[in-house]
N, C-alpha and C positions, 0 to 999 in steps of 0.2 A: 149838756151838763153845765151848771152854774159854776163860775169861778170862785174857788175858795181862797186862793192866794194869788195876788197880782203884784209882780215886781216890775217897776217901770223906770228904766234908765238909771239905775242906781250906780254910784261910784263909791268904792270902798278903799280906804287907804290905811297904811301903817305909818303914822307920822305924816311926813310930807310926800311919801311915795305911794302913788296910786297902785293898788293891787288888782282892782277890777274896774272896768269902765263900761258904761252904757249897758249894764246887764238888765235884760228884760225877758221875763218868762211868766208862765201861769201854771197853776195846779187846780184842776177842777175837783169838785166834790166827788169822793169815791175813787179817785185816780191815783195811780203810781206814776210819778215822773222822775226821771233820772238825769243827773248831771254827770257826764263822763269827760275824761281828759287825762293827760299825763300829770305827773307830779309837778306842782308849781303852776298849774293852769288857772287856779283861783276857785276851785270847787269848794274847799273847806271855808275859805273866806266868804264866799257867797252864802253858804249855809249859816255861818255865824251872823251874817247880816240879817237873814230871815229870822233867826232865833233871838236877835237883839244883843248878842255879845259884841257886835260892832255896829255903830250907827253910821249910815251913809253920809258922805259929804254932799251928795245931791241925789235927786231921784225920789221915788215914792214906793212904799210898800203898803198894800191894802190886804186886809184879812177879813173875810166875811163882810166885805163892803166898807169896812172901817179903816181909816188911815192909821197905821201903827208905826209909821216911819221913825218917830222919836220915842216910842214906847219902850221902857226898860224891860229887861229879860223876864223878871218875875211877873210883870203884868201881861206879857205875851203868854206865859204859862197859864195864867188865870183865864186868858182869852181862848186858849185851846191849842197852843203850839208847844210841842215837846221835842227836845233835842237829845239824841244819843250821840255823844261826842266820839271822835276818833280815839281809839285806845281804851274804850269802855269807861274809865275813870269812876269805878265803883269806890265806895268808902271802905278801904281795905281792913280797917280795924273794927268795923261794925259787922254784925252778922247779916246773913241773907235777909232775914225777916226785918231787921232794923233798916237795911238799905231800902226795902220796899216801903216801910213806914215813912221814910224820908221822902220817897216819891209821892206818897199820898198826903203830903203836907197840906195841899189845897183843901182836903176834907178832914183836917185834924180835929175839928169839933164834932165829927160824926164817927165815933169809934166803930160802930157796926158797919158803916160803909167801908172803912179802911180794911176791916177784917174780911169783908166780902170780896173786896178787890184783891187782897192777898191770896185768898183761896182761888180766885179766878186765875191769877198769875201762876200759881203752883199747879193748877190743873193743866195750864198751857205748857208748862215746863216742869214735869214731874221731878227732874233732878234737883230743882230748887227746893222742893218739899223734903227730899232726902237730906238736904244740906241746910235746912232752915236755921239751925243754930250754929253753923260754921261761919268763921270770919271770911268775909268776901275776898280778902287778899290771898287766901289759901286755895281758892277755886282755880280750876283750869281756865285757859283762855276762852274756850267755848262756853263754859258755865258762867264766866264773868259777862260774856256778851248776852247770854240769856237773861242774866240779872239786870244788866244795863237796859235792855229792851223792856223788861217787866217794870223796872223802876220808872221809866218814862211813861209807860201805859197806865201807871197808878194814878196819873192826873186826868185820865180819860180824855186824851187830846183828840181834837178833830184833825190835826195835821201832825204826823210823826216825821221828824227830820233825822235821817240816819247818815252818819258820817263814817264811811269805810267799814261797814259791819263785817266784812270778810277778812279784814287785816290780821295777819298772823295766825290764822286758824287752819286746821287740817281740812283737806277737801271734803271729807264726810261731814264734818261739823258745819262747813260752809253750806252744804246742801240743806242741812237741817235748819240753819238760820234763815236761809232764803225761803224755805217752805213755811216757816213761821211768819215771815214778812208777808207772804201772799195770804196767809190765813188771817193775819191782823187786818189787811186791806179788805178781804172778803167780809169781815165782820163790820166794816163801815168806816174805818179810819183811812184817810188819805195819807199818802206817803211821798216825801221828797227824799230821794235816794242819791247820795254821793258815793260813788263806787269806782275804784280803779280797775276792778275786774269787769271790763266792759261786756264780756260774754254773759256773765250772770245778770248784769244790770239791764242789758237790752232784752234778755229773755224774760225778765221779771216785770219791767215797766211797760206802760202803754205808749208813752211818748218820751223822747229824750232830747237833751240839749248837749252839744259838744262844745267844750271850753278849751281855749288855747290862749296862753299868755294874757289872762285876765279879761278875755272877751268870749262871747258866744259866736262860734264860727259856722255852726250848722244846727239844724233842729228838724224834728219831724216824728212821724210814727216810728216806734222802735223796729217794727218789721221792715220798714223802708231803710232805716239807718243800717241795719244788719246786711243789707244788699248793696250798700254804697261801697264802691271799690276803694275809695279813699279811707273810709272808716274801717273797712276790713284790713287794709294794709297797715294803718297806723295803730289800731287799737285791738283788733281781733286776731292778730298774728297770722293772717291769711292773705295771699296775693292772688 
């Protein structure tokens, strides 16, 4: 498989404090790749670097063979990268439909295209159709996550970056969200998944990278990582 995203030795910092050093990984076309690790390991920071919310102090990020290291976030969206941030961050005072329209801003001059994408999202998540005129801030956590996913997909991304999609959700809702992630990937969208629930992450992704204190300390096929005694003890709750 050809590399869709290549991250080469990037360093990300908050002010003068380096949060991540020498981060290197790749996502192939059609692949789900996960970053796992404890709180504070640098997973979200790395995802923000990919999406353009933070610019690296050094290193290189390439997307579809093009150097995007200094590209601002909106241009990365146009290029085909979409981010679902931690905590959903839907627009609370806008309706479900209006949130989706915001996600389709890339196609704002093609009203028929936007309407078609909204219909597709509501087919994927029927509960959004039931609540299309409801303000997003009044939705349940699971419904907000469905909306955040759909809003990101409205730009028809080639790479979907997901930051902690299971956070704060009931177990049954988490199962539904991860089922949707697999369906989105099966339809052709590559996924870069940051997830503290290592059990779900390693069961969903093809390959994984383990982060610790701002560095990648292990990587490999998820099937192999799930058998690694160190990974089991540290992240899967098994000895």
